[in-house]
C-alpha positions in Angstrom: -4.7 17.0 -1.2 -1.0 16.4 -2.0 0.1 15.7 -5.5 1.9 12.3 -5.9 5.1 11.9 -7.8 5.1 11.1 -11.4 5.8 7.4 -11.8 7.1 8.0 -15.6 10.3 9.5 -15.1 12.5 6.9 -13.3 16.0 6.5 -14.0 18.9 4.3 -12.6 19.1 6.3 -9.2 15.6 7.3 -9.1 12.3 5.3 -9.0 8.7 6.0 -8.5 5.9 3.5 -8.2 2.2 4.5 -8.1 -0.3 2.6 -6.1 -1.9 2.2 -2.6 -0.8 2.7 0.8 -2.4 0.9 3.7 -2.3 2.8 7.2 -2.9 1.3 10.5 -3.8 3.6 13.4 -1.6 3.3 16.5 -3.3 1.4 19.4 -2.9 3.2 22.8 0.1 2.3 24.6 -1.4 0.4 27.3 -3.0 -1.9 24.8 0.4 -2.8 23.4 -0.9 -3.1 19.6 1.0 -2.0 16.4 2.3 1.3 16.3 1.2 3.5 13.3 2.4 1.5 10.3 2.1 2.0 6.4 2.5 -0.9 3.8 2.7 -0.1 0.1 1.1 -1.9 -2.6 1.2 -1.8 -6.3 -2.6 -2.5 -6.7 -5.4 -1.9 -5.3 -6.9 -5.3 -4.8 -4.5 -6.7 -2.2 -4.2 -3.2 -0.4 -7.8 -3.3 0.4 -7.9 -6.8 1.5 -4.8 -6.5 3.6 -6.5 -3.4 5.4 -9.5 -4.9 6.2 -8.1 -8.2 7.4 -5.6 -6.0 9.4 -8.4 -4.4 11.2 -9.9 -7.7 11.8 -7.3 -7.9 14.7 -9.0 -5.8 17.0 -6.4 -6.0 19.7 -3.6 -4.8 17.4 -5.2 -2.4 14.9 -7.6 0.4 16.0 -8.4 1.7 12.6 -7.0 1.5 8.9 -7.3 3.5 5.7 -6.3 2.7 2.1 -5.0 5.5 -0.2 -3.4 6.3 -3.4 0.3 6.4 -2.9 3.6 6.6 -4.6 6.9 5.1 -3.4 9.8 6.9 -4.2 13.5 5.3 -4.0 16.5 7.7 -4.7 20.0 6.6 -4.6 22.1 8.9 -2.5 25.3 8.7 -4.8 26.9 12.1 -3.2 27.0 11.4 0.6 25.9 8.1 1.9 25.7 5.8 -1.1 22.2 4.6 0.3 19.0 4.4 -0.8 16.2 6.8 0.4 12.6 5.5 0.2 9.7 8.1 0.6 6.3 7.1 1.0 4.0 9.8 -0.4 0.1 9.3 0.6 -3.1 11.4 -0.9 -5.7 12.2 1.3 -8.1 10.4 -0.8 -9.4 7.3 1.1 -10.2 4.1 -1.2 -11.5 1.8 1.2 -15.0 0.9 2.5 -16.7 2.1 -0.5 -19.7 0.6 -2.4 -18.7 -2.2 -4.8 -15.8 -3.3 -2.3 -16.9 -6.7 -2.8 -15.9 -6.6 -6.5 -12.5 -5.7 -5.2 -12.2 -8.8 -3.0 -13.3 -11.0 -5.8 -10.9 -9.6 -8.3 -7.9 -10.1 -5.4 -9.1 -13.7 -5.1 -8.9 -14.2 -8.7 -5.5 -12.6 -9.1 -4.0 -14.9 -6.3 -1.7 -17.9 -7.5 -0.7 -20.2 -4.7 3.1 -20.6 -5.8 3.3 -16.8 -6.1 3.4 -14.0 -3.5 2.7 -11.7 -6.3 -0.8 -10.5 -7.4 -1.8 -10.8 -11.0 -4.7 -8.7 -12.0 -7.0 -11.3 -13.5 -7.6 -9.2 -16.8 -3.8 -9.7 -17.4 -4.0 -13.6 -16.9 -4.2 -16.1 -20.0 
């Protein structure tokens, strides 16, 4: 299993965030579904819900997986002055495990109607 980059060594030109990535498998070309797609989340709860909801679109998503991941952003100051984004994904699946219903409940508890951000319920007042 690959080792994910450490998220504690961020600088002005290099930033790593640990979290989860949801991967959607490509549907056959004749079905015209989504191509192989990866989406990064900082928290497990929205990643699990997103993966399950995406798979419910049986015509566009043939399979999914949720994995431990790290998103790295580096700024290339030497050549292009552009940011380079790399997604590192472990081989350790986090979805479809016993207790997933508690993850759904935590997600629902952390949703705020006026915000696009997930706030873990334990951190809310």
